[in-house]
C-alpha positions in Angstrom: 0.2 0.3 0.0 1.2 3.2 -1.2 0.9 6.4 0.7 0.4 10.0 -0.6 1.2 10.5 -4.6 3.4 7.2 -4.3 2.2 4.6 -6.4 1.3 1.4 -5.5 5.2 -0.9 -5.3 6.8 2.7 -5.4 9.3 1.3 -2.7 10.2 -1.8 -4.0 10.9 -0.2 -7.4 13.2 2.1 -5.9 14.9 -0.5 -4.4 15.2 -2.7 -7.7 16.6 0.1 -9.7 18.9 1.3 -7.0 20.2 -2.3 -6.5 20.4 -2.6 -10.7 22.6 1.0 -10.6 25.2 -0.5 -8.2 25.4 -3.8 -10.2 26.0 -2.0 -13.6 28.7 0.1 -11.8 30.4 -2.6 -10.1 30.3 -4.9 -13.7 31.8 -1.4 -15.4 35.1 -1.8 -13.6 37.7 -2.9 -15.7 40.7 -5.1 -14.7 43.9 -4.1 -15.0 45.3 -5.0 -18.6 49.3 -4.8 -20.0 52.5 -5.8 -18.2 52.3 -6.5 -14.8 55.1 -4.9 -12.4 56.8 -7.0 -10.7 57.2 -4.8 -7.4 54.4 -3.1 -5.8 53.9 0.4 -7.2 53.2 1.6 -3.6 55.5 0.2 -1.0 58.1 -1.8 -3.8 57.6 -5.5 -2.1 57.6 -8.1 -4.7 54.3 -9.2 -6.2 54.0 -13.2 -6.1 54.3 -14.7 -9.5 51.4 -16.5 -9.1 49.3 -13.0 -8.5 51.0 -11.6 -11.5 49.5 -14.7 -13.6 46.1 -14.4 -12.2 45.8 -10.8 -12.8 47.5 -9.6 -16.0 48.3 -6.2 -15.4 48.6 -5.8 -11.6 50.3 -3.0 -10.2 50.1 -3.6 -6.4 51.0 -6.0 -4.0 48.1 -8.1 -2.2 48.2 -6.1 1.0 48.1 -2.9 -1.1 45.3 -3.9 -2.4 43.4 -5.2 0.2 44.0 -1.8 1.9 42.8 0.2 -1.0 39.7 -2.0 -1.5 38.9 -1.1 2.6 38.5 2.5 2.3 35.4 4.1 2.6 34.5 5.9 -0.3 31.7 8.1 0.3 29.0 8.2 -2.7 25.9 10.2 -2.9 22.7 8.9 -2.7 20.0 9.4 -5.4 16.5 10.3 -4.7 14.5 8.7 -7.3 11.1 9.6 -6.2 11.6 13.3 -5.1 9.8 12.8 -1.6 8.1 15.9 -0.2 10.5 14.7 2.9 13.9 15.4 0.4 12.5 18.8 -0.8 11.7 20.4 2.6 15.4 19.8 3.5 
């Protein structure tokens, strides 16, 4: 049951659209290409041969890559509905 001006199922549609956008963003990330470095671009530690073989074009060692992946990246949310609450702020 929707309230106000929203139609039935509006919340579900918004959630599904947000999930689809995030999946598209993740799938668009490109894998490294080209020659792999033998040493990490950040810490200069050797990159194991198995990692260089598995990911052609890799530039970071496993530790540096894990640190980079764990950093929080703030992204602005998308207000698809333009609700009255968002317009009052």
